[in-house]
C-alpha positions in Angstrom: 45.8 173.4 131.9 42.3 171.7 132.1 42.0 168.1 133.1 41.1 166.6 129.9 44.1 168.4 128.1 46.3 167.1 130.8 45.2 163.4 130.4 45.6 163.8 126.5 49.2 165.3 127.0 49.9 162.1 129.2 49.6 159.8 126.4 52.4 161.4 124.8 54.7 161.3 127.6 55.0 165.2 127.9 57.1 165.7 131.2 55.6 169.0 131.6 52.1 167.5 131.3 52.8 165.2 133.9 54.1 167.5 136.3 51.0 169.7 135.7 49.0 166.7 136.7 51.0 166.1 139.7 50.4 170.0 140.9 46.8 169.5 140.1 46.8 166.8 142.4 48.6 168.3 145.1 46.8 171.4 145.1 43.2 170.0 144.5 42.6 172.0 141.0 40.2 170.4 138.8 40.6 167.1 140.9 40.1 166.2 144.7 43.5 166.8 146.3 45.4 163.5 146.3 49.1 163.6 147.6 49.6 160.0 146.5 48.8 160.7 142.8 50.9 163.9 143.1 53.6 161.9 144.7 53.6 159.5 141.7 53.4 161.8 138.9 56.2 164.1 140.2 58.4 160.8 141.0 57.6 159.9 137.2 59.2 163.1 135.7 61.5 164.0 138.5 63.6 161.1 137.9 64.0 162.0 134.1 65.6 165.2 135.6 62.7 167.6 134.9 63.3 170.4 137.2 60.2 171.6 137.6 59.1 168.1 139.2 62.0 168.2 141.3 61.0 171.7 142.8 57.4 170.3 143.4 58.2 167.1 144.9 61.0 168.8 146.8 58.1 171.1 148.1 56.1 168.2 149.3 58.8 167.3 151.4 59.1 170.7 152.5 55.6 171.1 153.7 55.0 167.2 154.7 52.3 166.9 151.9 51.9 163.1 151.7 55.2 162.5 152.8 57.3 162.9 156.0 58.1 166.4 156.4 62.0 166.6 155.7 64.0 169.9 155.6 
């Protein structure tokens, strides 16, 4: 998914797109790596029971990316 496509999808509150944007920030795909932004997007959708966002957010804690490592 391109950054432009993701931003358009965000306007429709598409949970998958929000998770994809979080992944893009977390991995630095098409944008500078930014764990704070990744955490924002994963939290936004994880609290709505989106399993992919919950998994990615958990991986941030596992690896200690932008959050205290906790496993």
